[in-house]
C-alpha positions in Angstrom: -116.3 83.2 -15.0 -113.6 82.7 -17.6 -111.6 85.8 -18.4 -112.5 88.0 -21.3 -109.6 87.9 -23.8 -108.7 91.4 -25.3 -106.1 92.2 -27.9 -104.9 95.8 -28.0 -103.3 96.7 -31.3 -101.1 99.6 -32.5 -99.1 100.0 -35.7 -96.0 100.3 -33.6 -94.8 100.2 -29.9 -92.6 103.3 -30.1 -92.3 106.7 -28.5 -95.7 108.2 -29.4 -98.5 109.1 -27.1 -100.8 106.5 -28.7 -98.5 103.7 -27.7 -98.1 105.2 -24.2 -101.9 105.4 -23.9 -102.2 101.7 -24.9 -99.5 100.7 -22.5 -101.3 102.3 -19.5 -104.7 100.8 -20.5 -103.1 97.4 -20.6 -101.5 98.1 -17.2 -104.6 99.3 -15.4 -107.4 97.2 -16.8 -108.7 94.7 -14.3 -106.6 91.5 -14.7 -109.2 89.5 -12.7 -111.7 90.1 -15.5 -109.5 90.5 -18.6 -106.7 88.5 -20.2 -104.8 91.2 -22.2 -102.5 91.0 -25.2 -100.6 93.7 -27.0 -99.9 93.3 -30.7 -98.1 95.3 -33.3 -96.7 94.6 -36.8 -93.1 93.8 -37.2 -91.4 95.7 -40.0 -88.1 94.0 -40.9 -85.6 96.4 -42.5 -83.3 94.8 -45.1 -79.7 94.8 -44.0 -78.6 96.7 -47.1 -81.0 99.6 -46.2 -79.7 99.7 -42.7 -76.2 99.9 -43.9 -77.0 102.4 -46.6 -78.8 104.7 -44.1 -76.0 104.4 -41.6 -73.4 105.5 -44.2 -75.6 108.3 -45.6 -76.5 109.6 -42.1 -72.7 109.7 -41.3 -72.2 111.9 -44.3 -75.0 114.3 -43.3 -78.2 113.0 -45.1 -81.1 114.2 -43.0 -83.5 111.8 -44.6 -81.3 108.8 -43.8 -80.8 110.0 -40.3 -84.5 110.3 -39.8 -85.1 106.8 -41.1 -82.3 105.5 -38.9 -83.8 107.1 -35.8 -87.3 105.9 -36.7 -86.1 102.3 -37.1 -84.2 102.5 -33.8 -87.3 103.7 -31.8 -90.0 101.8 -33.7 -90.5 99.3 -30.9 -88.8 101.2 -28.0 -91.7 100.6 -25.7 -91.7 96.8 -26.1 -89.8 96.3 -22.8 -92.4 98.4 -20.9 -95.3 96.3 -22.4 -93.5 93.2 -21.3 -93.2 94.5 -17.7 -97.0 95.0 -17.7 -98.2 91.9 -19.5 -95.4 89.4 -19.6 -93.3 88.4 -22.6 -95.8 85.8 -23.9 -98.5 88.4 -24.3 -96.6 91.1 -26.2 -96.4 89.9 -29.8 -94.9 91.4 -33.0 -96.4 89.8 -36.0 -96.1 89.7 -39.8 -98.8 89.5 -42.4 -98.0 85.8 -42.6 -98.3 85.1 -38.9 -101.2 87.2 -37.8 -104.0 84.7 -38.6 -102.3 81.9 -36.6 -101.7 84.2 -33.6 -105.2 85.4 -33.5 -106.6 81.9 -33.8 -104.5 80.9 -30.8 -105.6 83.8 -28.7 -109.2 83.7 -29.9 -110.0 87.2 -28.5 -113.5 88.3 -27.5 -112.5 91.9 -28.2 -110.0 93.5 -30.6 -109.2 97.1 -29.6 -107.3 99.0 -32.3 -105.5 102.3 -31.6 -105.2 104.0 -34.9 -105.8 107.2 -37.0 -109.2 106.1 -38.1 -108.1 105.2 -41.6 -107.9 101.6 -43.0 -104.8 100.0 -41.4 -103.5 96.8 -40.0 -105.0 94.5 -38.9 -108.2 95.5 -40.8 -106.5 94.4 -44.0 -107.0 90.8 -42.9 -110.8 90.4 -43.2 -110.8 86.6 -42.5 -109.1 87.3 -39.2 -111.3 90.2 -38.2 -114.6 88.5 -39.1 -113.9 85.9 -36.4 -113.8 88.4 -33.5 -117.0 89.1 -31.7 -116.3 92.8 -30.7 -114.3 95.5 -32.4 -113.3 98.6 -30.6 -111.2 101.5 -31.9 -109.6 104.5 -30.3 -109.7 106.9 -33.3 -106.7 109.2 -32.5 -107.0 111.6 -35.5 -110.6 111.5 -36.4 -110.3 110.1 -39.9 -113.2 108.0 -41.2 -112.6 104.7 -42.8 -115.2 104.3 -45.5 -114.4 100.6 -46.0 -116.5 97.6 -45.0 -114.9 97.5 -41.5 -116.2 101.0 -40.5 -119.7 99.4 -40.3 -118.5 96.4 -38.3 -117.1 98.4 -35.4 -119.0 98.1 -32.1 -117.4 101.2 -30.4 -115.5 104.2 -31.7 -113.7 106.2 -29.0 -112.1 109.6 -29.4 -109.4 110.9 -27.0 -111.1 114.3 -26.5 -114.5 116.1 -26.9 -112.7 118.5 -29.2 -112.0 115.7 -31.7 -115.6 114.3 -31.3 -116.9 117.7 -32.1 -114.5 118.1 -35.1 -115.8 114.8 -36.6 -119.5 115.6 -35.9 -120.3 115.5 -39.7 -120.2 111.7 -39.3 -119.9 111.0 -35.6 -122.7 113.1 -34.1 -125.6 110.7 -34.9 -123.5 107.6 -34.5 -124.4 105.9 -31.1 -121.2 103.9 -31.3 -119.1 107.1 -30.8 -118.0 108.3 -27.4 -115.0 109.9 -25.6 -112.2 108.2 -23.6 -109.5 110.6 -22.4 -105.9 109.2 -22.6 -104.7 107.9 -19.2 -101.8 109.3 -17.3 -100.2 108.0 -14.1 -99.7 109.8 -10.9 -96.0 110.7 -10.2 -93.8 107.7 -9.8 -91.3 109.5 -7.5 -90.7 112.9 -5.8 -87.1 112.9 -7.0 -85.9 115.2 -9.8 -82.8 115.5 -12.1 -81.5 118.8 -10.9 -78.5 117.4 -9.0 -77.7 114.8 -11.7 -77.8 117.5 -14.4 -76.1 120.2 -12.3 -79.1 122.5 -12.5 -79.1 125.3 -9.9 -81.9 125.1 -7.3 -83.2 128.6 -8.1 -83.0 128.1 -11.9 -86.2 128.5 -13.8 -86.5 125.4 -16.0 -88.7 125.1 -19.0 -89.4 121.6 -20.3 -90.1 120.1 -23.7 -90.9 116.5 -24.3 -92.3 114.7 -27.3 -91.4 112.7 -30.4 -88.1 113.6 -32.0 -89.8 114.2 -35.4 -89.2 117.3 -37.6 -92.6 117.0 -39.2 -94.4 117.9 -36.0 -91.8 120.4 -34.7 -93.0 124.0 -34.1 -90.3 126.6 -33.2 -92.7 128.8 -31.2 -91.5 127.7 -27.8 -87.9 128.0 -28.7 -88.4 131.5 -30.1 -90.3 132.5 -27.0 -87.6 131.1 -24.7 -84.9 133.1 -26.6 -86.8 136.3 -25.4 -86.6 135.4 -21.7 -83.3 133.5 -21.6 -80.9 134.6 -18.7 -78.2 132.9 -16.7 -81.0 131.8 -14.3 -83.1 130.0 -16.9 -82.7 126.6 -18.7 -84.7 124.9 -21.5 -84.6 121.2 -20.8 -85.5 119.2 -23.9 -86.2 115.5 -23.9 -86.2 113.8 -27.3 -85.5 116.9 -29.5 -86.3 116.9 -33.2 -83.1 117.5 -35.3 -84.5 120.8 -36.5 -84.9 122.1 -33.0 -81.2 121.5 -32.3 -80.3 123.4 -35.5 -82.6 126.3 -34.7 -81.2 126.6 -31.2 -77.8 127.1 -32.6 -79.0 129.6 -35.2 -80.8 131.6 -32.5 -77.7 131.6 -30.3 -79.5 130.0 -27.4 -76.9 129.2 -24.7 -79.0 127.9 -21.8 -80.5 124.7 -23.3 -79.8 121.1 -22.6 -80.8 118.2 -24.8 -81.6 114.7 -23.4 -81.8 111.6 -25.4 -85.2 109.8 -25.8 -86.3 107.9 -22.7 -89.4 105.9 -22.0 -88.8 104.8 -18.3 -91.8 106.0 -16.3 -89.5 106.7 -13.4 -87.2 108.8 -15.5 -90.1 110.7 -17.0 -91.5 111.5 -13.6 -88.1 112.8 -12.5 -88.1 115.0 -15.7 -91.5 116.5 -14.9 -90.4 117.1 -11.3 -87.3 119.0 -12.6 -89.1 121.5 -14.7 -91.2 124.5 -13.5 -93.3 124.9 -16.7 -94.0 122.7 -19.7 -93.4 124.6 -22.9 -95.6 122.6 -25.3 -95.3 123.1 -29.0 -96.6 121.0 -31.8 -97.1 122.1 -35.4 -100.3 120.1 -36.1 -101.6 120.5 -32.5 -103.1 117.8 -30.4 -106.2 115.6 -30.4 -105.5 115.0 -26.7 -101.9 115.8 -25.6 -100.5 113.1 -23.4 -97.4 115.2 -22.4 -99.7 118.1 -21.4 -101.7 115.8 -19.1 -98.5 114.2 -17.7 -97.1 117.6 -16.8 -100.4 118.6 -15.2 -100.6 115.5 -13.0 -97.1 116.4 -11.8 -98.3 119.8 -10.7 -96.9 121.8 -13.5 -98.6 124.6 -15.5 -98.4 124.3 -19.2 -98.0 126.9 -22.0 -99.1 125.8 -25.4 -100.4 127.4 -28.6 -103.2 127.1 -31.1 -102.6 125.2 -34.3 -104.1 125.4 -37.8 -105.3 121.8 -37.6 -105.9 120.3 -34.1 -106.6 122.1 -30.8 -107.6 119.7 -28.1 -104.8 121.3 -26.0 -107.3 124.1 -25.3 -109.7 121.6 -23.9 -107.1 120.2 -21.4 -105.7 123.6 -20.4 -108.3 125.7 -18.6 -107.2 129.3 -17.7 -106.6 128.1 -14.1 -103.9 125.7 -15.1 -102.3 126.9 -18.3 -102.1 129.2 -21.3 -102.8 128.7 -25.0 -101.1 131.4 -27.1 -102.4 132.4 -30.6 -101.0 130.4 -33.5 -97.4 131.5 -34.5 -97.5 134.3 -31.8 -94.1 133.7 -30.1 -94.3 137.2 -28.6 -97.4 136.3 -26.6 -96.0 132.9 -25.8 -92.9 134.7 -24.4 -95.0 137.1 -22.4 -96.6 134.2 -20.6 -93.3 132.5 -20.0 -91.9 135.7 -18.5 -94.9 136.1 -16.2 -94.5 132.5 -14.9 -90.7 132.9 -14.6 -91.1 136.1 -12.5 -94.1 135.1 -10.4 -93.4 131.8 -8.6 -96.6 132.0 -6.5 -98.6 132.1 -9.8 -97.0 129.0 -11.3 -97.3 127.1 -8.0 -101.0 128.0 -7.8 -101.6 127.1 -11.4 -99.6 123.9 -11.0 -101.8 122.8 -8.1 -104.9 123.5 -10.2 -103.4 121.5 -13.0 -102.7 118.5 -10.7 -106.3 118.5 -9.5 -107.8 118.7 -13.0 -105.5 115.9 -14.2 -106.3 113.6 -11.2 -110.0 114.1 -11.6 -110.2 113.7 -15.4 -107.1 111.8 -16.8 -105.8 109.6 -14.0 -105.1 106.1 -15.4 -107.2 103.9 -13.0 -110.2 106.1 -13.6 -109.9 106.0 -17.4 -109.4 102.2 -17.3 -112.6 101.8 -15.3 -114.5 103.9 -17.9 -113.1 101.6 -20.6 -114.1 98.5 -18.7 -117.7 99.8 -18.5 -117.7 100.2 -22.3 -116.4 96.6 -22.7 -119.0 95.1 -20.4 -121.8 97.0 -22.0 -120.9 95.7 -25.4 -120.3 92.2 -24.2 -123.8 92.1 -22.6 -125.3 93.3 -25.9 -123.7 90.3 -27.6 -124.8 87.9 -24.8 -121.1 87.1 -24.2 -121.6 87.7 -20.5 -124.7 87.8 -18.3 
């Protein structure tokens, strides 16, 4: 049987959980059955804008600094996709080149990872109309009211929480289902303690996520301030600028900021270094890739409720984590103090977290579930027997 050609598409290949999810699906899908491509739009930035932002950022413009960082990390994950698929199957396109690229690939399935709203490549109807099957992973639960909403063959949500939150339109739609985001088992047993000169008995909290101020919530930082001692450390990977500012204002001494990193080996070492993941995100999660990654590394997680999205409470059962009330940094601090003082408890919760992640979020299991969705829809279209 000839291989089924699948194009996975995201609006960028940067630092976000959406791109990481797409990368892992591309990695773990059965290459004997599927020929897989990864596509994302290319956003050329004019040289004068790059120069202007560089100068303005130097003189303290926060907006310019944010744009500069965004441009720098927009396609940071491209090398990782190339490792998985090969250089010829990782393609950055423009509006002028998309049609030619898609004609050449001639995919059986286009799988778009997006917010749910109209976005590339759906703004190219002549391209889309030639593709037999259209899948989406609807990351934020928005509903596209355009023509393309009715052409989709499968709409997948990353959590049952999100599917429930969208039930006004998804409940009676047979195309809608749930596919958890995949996470990999630890890549190594090594950690960063020796490299970063962290004492063996130091209680280490971890924070990891996009370095974006618009999703930053200070609850974990405020809570850490309440338990900080000479035997604690807050290890922060990819800190938002506002978090760095707040740590200075709060007078936090025992905190270490690491630059953004996407190497799976490094990330595994990071999770092996921490004792607890201190999760915080202003708008909450529709899944929470970093939560699941910490769990599969055997780490308990402390999070909080948000005013918008709360799938973090779906991932974190009481056996493997805590979810504090919204804006309640005192309760968050109580939980951190408990886990800091009771090593047996965090080890016990960490093991429960590992088991839950391996049974529900492990990448090869998620890829097999997605394969079953693909094969079901291909049979409906008589594209396979």
